[in-house]
C-alpha positions in Angstrom: 188.9 -22.5 273.6 185.2 -22.5 274.5 183.2 -25.7 274.5 181.6 -26.6 271.1 177.9 -26.4 270.8 176.6 -30.0 271.4 173.1 -29.3 270.2 171.3 -32.4 268.7 170.4 -32.2 265.0 166.7 -31.5 264.5 164.3 -29.5 262.4 165.4 -26.3 264.3 169.0 -27.3 263.9 169.5 -28.9 260.5 172.6 -31.0 259.7 174.2 -28.4 257.4 173.8 -25.6 259.9 175.3 -27.8 262.7 178.3 -28.7 260.6 178.8 -25.1 259.6 178.7 -23.9 263.2 181.1 -26.7 264.3 183.7 -26.7 261.6 183.6 -23.2 260.0 182.7 -21.0 263.0 184.4 -22.9 265.8 187.4 -24.4 264.1 187.8 -21.7 261.4 187.9 -24.2 258.4 187.6 -23.1 254.8 184.4 -24.6 253.4 182.2 -27.7 253.2 181.3 -29.5 250.0 179.3 -32.5 249.0 180.7 -36.0 248.1 181.3 -35.9 244.3 180.9 -39.7 244.1 177.5 -39.9 245.8 174.4 -40.1 243.5 172.3 -38.6 246.3 174.6 -36.1 247.9 171.7 -34.1 249.6 170.5 -37.0 251.9 171.6 -36.6 255.6 173.6 -39.9 255.6 175.7 -38.8 252.6 179.3 -37.8 253.2 180.1 -34.1 253.6 183.6 -33.1 252.7 185.0 -30.6 255.3 188.0 -28.7 253.8 190.3 -27.1 256.5 192.2 -24.9 254.2 192.1 -24.4 250.4 193.8 -27.2 248.5 194.0 -29.6 251.4 192.5 -33.1 251.8 189.2 -33.0 253.5 187.5 -34.7 256.5 184.5 -36.8 255.6 181.5 -36.4 257.9 178.1 -38.1 257.8 175.0 -37.9 260.0 174.1 -40.9 262.2 170.8 -40.9 264.0 171.0 -41.9 267.6 174.8 -41.7 267.8 174.8 -40.3 271.3 173.1 -43.5 272.7 175.3 -46.0 270.8 177.6 -48.3 272.8 181.2 -49.1 271.9 180.3 -52.2 269.7 177.7 -50.3 267.7 180.1 -47.4 267.1 182.8 -49.9 265.9 180.3 -51.3 263.3 180.2 -47.8 261.7 183.9 -48.2 260.9 183.2 -51.6 259.2 180.0 -50.7 257.5 180.7 -47.1 256.3 184.4 -46.2 256.6 186.1 -49.2 255.0 183.8 -49.5 251.9 184.3 -45.8 251.1 188.0 -45.8 251.7 188.7 -48.9 249.7 186.4 -48.0 246.8 189.0 -45.6 245.3 187.0 -42.4 245.8 187.7 -39.2 243.8 188.4 -37.3 247.0 190.6 -39.0 249.6 189.6 -38.0 253.1 192.2 -38.1 256.0 189.4 -38.6 258.6 185.9 -40.1 258.7 183.5 -38.7 261.2 179.9 -39.3 262.3 177.6 -37.0 264.3 174.1 -36.5 265.5 174.9 -33.0 266.7 175.4 -34.0 270.4 178.3 -36.3 269.7 181.2 -36.6 267.2 183.0 -39.8 266.6 186.1 -39.7 264.3 188.1 -42.5 262.7 191.4 -42.4 260.9 191.5 -43.1 257.1 194.9 -44.7 257.6 194.6 -48.4 256.8 197.2 -49.1 259.6 194.6 -47.9 262.1 191.5 -49.9 263.1 188.0 -49.5 264.5 189.3 -49.1 268.1 191.4 -46.0 267.1 188.8 -43.2 267.3 188.4 -39.7 268.8 185.1 -39.4 270.7 183.8 -35.8 271.4 180.7 -35.1 273.5 179.7 -33.2 276.6 180.8 -36.2 278.7 184.2 -36.4 277.2 184.8 -32.7 277.0 185.5 -32.5 280.7 188.8 -34.4 280.2 191.8 -32.1 279.6 193.4 -34.4 277.0 190.2 -34.2 274.8 190.2 -30.4 275.1 193.8 -30.2 274.1 193.4 -32.4 271.0 190.3 -30.5 270.0 192.3 -27.2 270.2 195.0 -28.6 268.0 192.3 -29.2 265.3 191.8 -25.4 265.0 193.0 -24.1 261.6 195.6 -21.8 263.3 197.2 -24.8 265.1 196.6 -27.6 262.6 199.8 -28.6 260.7 200.0 -29.8 257.1 202.3 -31.8 255.0 202.6 -31.0 251.3 203.0 -33.9 249.0 202.4 -34.0 245.2 201.0 -30.5 245.3 198.3 -31.4 247.9 198.3 -30.5 251.6 197.6 -33.3 254.0 196.4 -32.4 257.5 198.5 -34.1 260.2 195.8 -35.4 262.5 197.4 -38.6 263.9 197.6 -36.9 267.3 193.9 -37.6 267.7 194.5 -41.3 268.1 197.8 -41.2 270.0 198.1 -41.7 273.7 200.8 -41.9 276.4 201.0 -44.5 279.2 199.0 -43.3 282.2 201.8 -44.4 284.5 204.2 -41.8 282.9 201.8 -38.9 283.4 203.2 -36.6 286.2 199.7 -35.3 287.1 198.5 -38.9 287.5 201.5 -39.9 289.6 200.9 -36.9 291.9 197.2 -37.8 292.1 198.0 -41.4 293.0 200.5 -40.3 295.7 197.9 -38.0 297.2 195.2 -40.6 297.2 197.5 -43.2 298.7 198.5 -40.9 301.5 194.9 -40.0 302.3 193.9 -43.7 302.4 196.7 -44.7 304.6 196.0 -41.8 307.0 192.3 -42.7 307.1 193.0 -46.4 307.9 195.5 -45.5 310.7 193.1 -43.1 312.3 189.9 -45.1 311.9 189.7 -48.0 314.4 187.1 -49.9 312.4 189.1 -49.6 309.2 192.2 -50.8 310.9 190.3 -53.7 312.4 189.0 -54.6 309.0 192.5 -54.7 307.6 193.6 -57.0 310.5 190.6 -59.3 310.3 190.7 -59.9 306.5 194.5 -59.6 305.8 196.2 -60.7 309.1 193.9 -63.2 310.7 194.0 -66.8 309.4 191.0 -68.3 307.5 190.8 -71.0 310.3 190.3 -68.3 312.9 187.5 -66.8 310.8 185.6 -70.1 311.0 186.1 -70.7 314.7 185.8 -67.1 315.7 189.1 -67.4 317.7 190.9 -64.3 316.3 193.9 -62.7 317.9 193.8 -59.1 316.8 190.3 -58.1 315.6 186.7 -59.3 315.6 184.4 -59.8 312.6 182.3 -56.8 313.7 185.4 -54.6 313.3 186.7 -54.1 316.9 190.3 -54.3 318.0 191.2 -56.9 320.5 194.6 -55.3 321.3 195.8 -51.8 321.7 197.6 -50.0 318.9 200.8 -50.1 321.0 200.7 -53.9 321.2 199.8 -54.2 317.6 202.8 -52.1 316.7 205.2 -54.3 318.7 203.8 -57.7 317.7 203.0 -57.3 314.0 204.4 -53.9 313.1 206.1 -55.1 309.8 203.2 -57.3 308.8 200.7 -54.6 309.6 202.6 -52.1 307.4 202.5 -54.6 304.5 198.8 -55.3 305.0 197.8 -51.6 305.1 199.9 -50.8 302.1 198.3 -53.8 300.2 194.8 -52.8 301.2 195.4 -49.2 300.1 196.8 -50.2 296.7 193.9 -52.5 296.1 191.4 -49.8 296.9 193.3 -47.3 294.7 193.5 -49.7 291.8 189.8 -50.4 292.0 189.0 -46.7 292.0 191.3 -46.1 289.0 189.7 -49.0 287.1 186.2 -47.5 287.7 187.3 -44.2 286.4 188.8 -45.9 283.3 185.5 -47.8 282.6 183.5 -44.6 283.0 185.7 -42.8 280.4 186.2 -45.6 277.8 183.6 -48.3 278.4 180.5 -46.7 279.9 178.4 -49.7 278.8 180.3 -51.8 281.3 179.1 -49.6 284.1 175.5 -50.7 284.0 174.4 -51.7 287.5 177.7 -50.5 289.0 178.3 -47.5 291.2 180.0 -44.5 289.6 183.2 -43.2 291.1 181.4 -40.1 292.5 178.7 -42.3 294.1 181.4 -44.5 295.7 183.0 -41.4 297.3 179.7 -40.0 298.4 178.6 -43.3 300.1 181.9 -43.5 301.8 181.7 -39.8 302.8 185.3 -39.6 301.6 185.1 -36.7 299.1 183.6 -33.4 298.3 183.3 -31.2 295.3 186.1 -28.6 295.0 187.1 -26.0 292.5 190.2 -24.0 291.7 190.2 -20.3 292.2 189.8 -19.7 288.5 186.9 -22.0 288.0 185.1 -21.2 291.3 183.9 -17.9 289.9 182.1 -19.9 287.2 180.5 -22.2 289.7 182.4 -25.2 288.4 184.1 -27.9 290.3 185.3 -31.5 290.3 184.7 -34.3 292.8 187.8 -35.5 294.5 188.3 -38.1 297.2 189.1 -36.7 300.7 188.5 -33.1 299.5 191.3 -30.7 298.7 193.2 -30.3 295.5 193.9 -33.2 293.2 197.7 -32.9 293.5 198.1 -31.8 297.1 200.1 -34.1 299.4 199.3 -33.7 303.1 202.6 -32.6 304.8 201.8 -34.5 308.0 201.3 -37.8 306.2 204.6 -37.8 304.3 206.7 -38.7 307.4 204.2 -41.3 308.3 204.7 -42.9 304.9 208.4 -42.9 305.4 208.0 -44.6 308.8 205.7 -47.2 307.2 208.5 -48.0 304.7 210.9 -48.5 307.6 208.7 -51.1 309.1 208.6 -53.0 305.9 212.5 -53.0 305.8 213.8 -56.2 307.6 216.8 -54.2 308.8 214.8 -51.4 310.4 215.2 -52.9 313.9 218.6 -54.3 314.5 220.1 -55.8 317.7 222.4 -53.9 320.0 224.6 -57.0 320.6 225.0 -60.1 318.4 222.4 -62.8 319.2 219.8 -60.6 320.8 216.2 -60.7 319.5 215.2 -57.8 317.4 212.5 -55.7 319.0 211.4 -52.2 319.8 211.5 -50.9 323.4 209.0 -48.6 325.0 209.3 -46.6 328.2 206.8 -44.1 329.4 205.9 -41.9 326.5 209.0 -42.7 324.4 209.7 -45.4 321.9 213.2 -46.3 320.7 214.6 -48.7 318.2 218.2 -49.9 318.2 220.5 -49.6 315.2 224.1 -49.8 314.3 223.8 -47.1 311.6 222.1 -43.8 311.4 219.4 -44.0 308.7 217.1 -41.1 307.6 214.2 -40.7 310.1 210.9 -38.7 310.0 211.1 -35.3 311.6 209.4 -36.6 314.8 212.5 -38.8 315.5 216.2 -38.1 316.3 219.3 -40.2 316.8 221.1 -40.4 320.2 224.3 -42.2 321.1 224.0 -45.3 323.3 226.7 -46.3 325.8 227.2 -49.6 323.9 229.9 -49.4 321.1 228.7 -48.6 317.6 225.0 -48.4 318.8 222.6 -45.6 318.0 219.0 -45.2 319.3 216.1 -43.5 317.5 213.9 -41.7 320.0 210.7 -39.8 319.6 208.6 -37.5 321.7 205.4 -38.9 320.4 203.0 -40.4 322.9 203.0 -44.2 323.0 199.4 -44.2 321.8 200.4 -42.3 318.7 203.0 -44.7 317.5 200.8 -46.9 315.3 199.5 -43.7 313.7 203.0 -42.8 312.7 203.6 -46.2 311.0 
């Protein structure tokens, strides 16, 4: 379905013409009538009754000047000041929805007393870019709208406008999170300054910050030890620190996107998600093959598609998980200290069992009984990158 016409109401675009274009032309509804209980039904602020099909309960819509500039608290007051008085006054016509518009924005509340002022459907040019908003709007079309017949009257089933699913259960969101986490981990491991920042703020002690006597990194983001030594000395702790830093960054980014979508008034003075990515030089605007012909695109971190997982990063994530496992490095004989061994351009870890390894590694039998060794052809300098 094409985007609705979000043209502000003006002398050139009167209210009745705007409602006709939106509900009758775009959504294919039956007709619009005036509120039979209003003594001045022609005034712009009076309710208009939009009837989807003949014989059905209507949607009540009224004009509200300056709706596009209203913040969440002001919009909530419309529910208290306008919706509740009309709904509880036993009107002749019982709407199933109450909506307000200034032409450029539509805000819809449910007439169900079980709902409240926070249950609303907000439609504008800003919210139209979200797929969930587009899908709900498409379900409002007369051909897709479902009805329930009761006592000879058809009631539109519109509760889907106010329903939502947990974000954590959305498969697209989970793929997006995995892709961003992989990109962040890869960026940290390949950027010496980023790695030094993780070491300084998450590994070094607060006392060393005060004295300046740090072991692994300086305050100006320089490593004091090589990646090989870091891997051997604090491999497990470093894996935990990087994973914690990545999850914190990802959570902050998701929260910014949430505020932008649902509480834009809270973003005053804060950087938008797109500005954060631009300042960090971590993203670019990309478009799918279908939308690229129209010149459209969406800004994503690290470039690429929103659900792509870099193949070369996946084994690295598996190896990072092995470092976080206390049994990842086991002793060859009882009583020996657990450690990794390096020789030349090879690294090995001793184990009594063969566990799944990234494709860069393979198991080889040792001469000692029941001992296996994981070997890799990676250069020693690349080991920290394959955490």
